[in-house]
C-alpha positions in Angstrom: 93.3 72.0 87.0 94.2 75.7 86.8 93.3 78.3 89.4 95.1 81.7 88.7 95.0 82.4 92.5 97.4 79.5 93.0 100.1 80.9 90.7 102.0 84.0 89.5 102.0 85.5 86.1 105.2 85.2 84.2 104.2 87.5 81.3 101.3 89.5 80.0 100.8 90.9 76.6 98.1 93.4 75.9 97.2 94.0 72.2 95.1 97.1 71.6 93.3 97.7 68.3 91.7 100.9 67.1 92.3 104.6 67.7 93.6 104.7 71.3 96.2 107.0 72.8 99.5 105.8 74.3 98.6 107.8 77.4 95.5 105.7 77.9 97.4 102.4 77.4 100.1 103.4 79.9 97.5 104.4 82.4 95.8 101.0 82.0 99.1 99.2 82.5 99.9 101.2 85.6 96.5 100.3 87.1 96.9 96.6 86.3 100.4 96.3 87.8 99.4 98.2 90.9 96.7 95.7 91.8 97.3 93.4 94.8 95.4 90.5 93.3 97.7 90.2 90.2 101.1 88.8 91.1 104.0 88.5 88.8 107.1 86.3 89.3 110.1 88.2 90.8 112.6 87.2 88.1 110.7 88.9 85.2 110.9 92.7 85.8 109.4 93.5 82.4 106.5 91.1 82.6 103.9 93.5 81.0 104.2 94.2 77.3 101.8 96.2 75.0 101.1 96.2 71.3 99.1 98.7 69.3 97.3 98.5 65.9 95.5 101.5 64.5 93.2 99.2 62.4 90.1 98.2 64.3 89.1 94.6 64.6 87.3 93.1 61.6 84.8 90.3 62.2 84.3 87.7 59.5 81.1 87.9 57.5 78.3 86.0 59.2 79.9 86.4 62.6 77.6 87.4 65.4 80.3 89.6 67.0 79.3 93.3 67.1 81.4 95.9 65.4 83.6 98.0 67.7 86.1 100.8 67.1 88.4 99.8 70.0 89.3 96.4 71.5 92.0 94.8 73.6 93.1 91.2 74.0 95.3 89.8 76.8 97.6 86.9 76.5 99.1 85.6 79.7 101.4 82.9 80.9 101.0 81.7 84.5 102.6 79.2 86.9 99.1 78.0 87.9 99.0 75.7 84.9 100.5 72.4 85.9 
């Protein structure tokens, strides 16, 4: 059983794709780290990392996903998983 409210995040990686500015990414990270409902472990001061790719996401042929010029994926590791 995994309930994110029961744990703390050890790390978070945000991977942005498409034409997006570093300023917008930094602003989004500041907003996320300032939230009270997202708690990180104390021993990981650099828990939030970001990556950027200028190339937009490409969906495989026959896929029902809509085309988009910008996207973001979040990968997290939490202590709530036991």
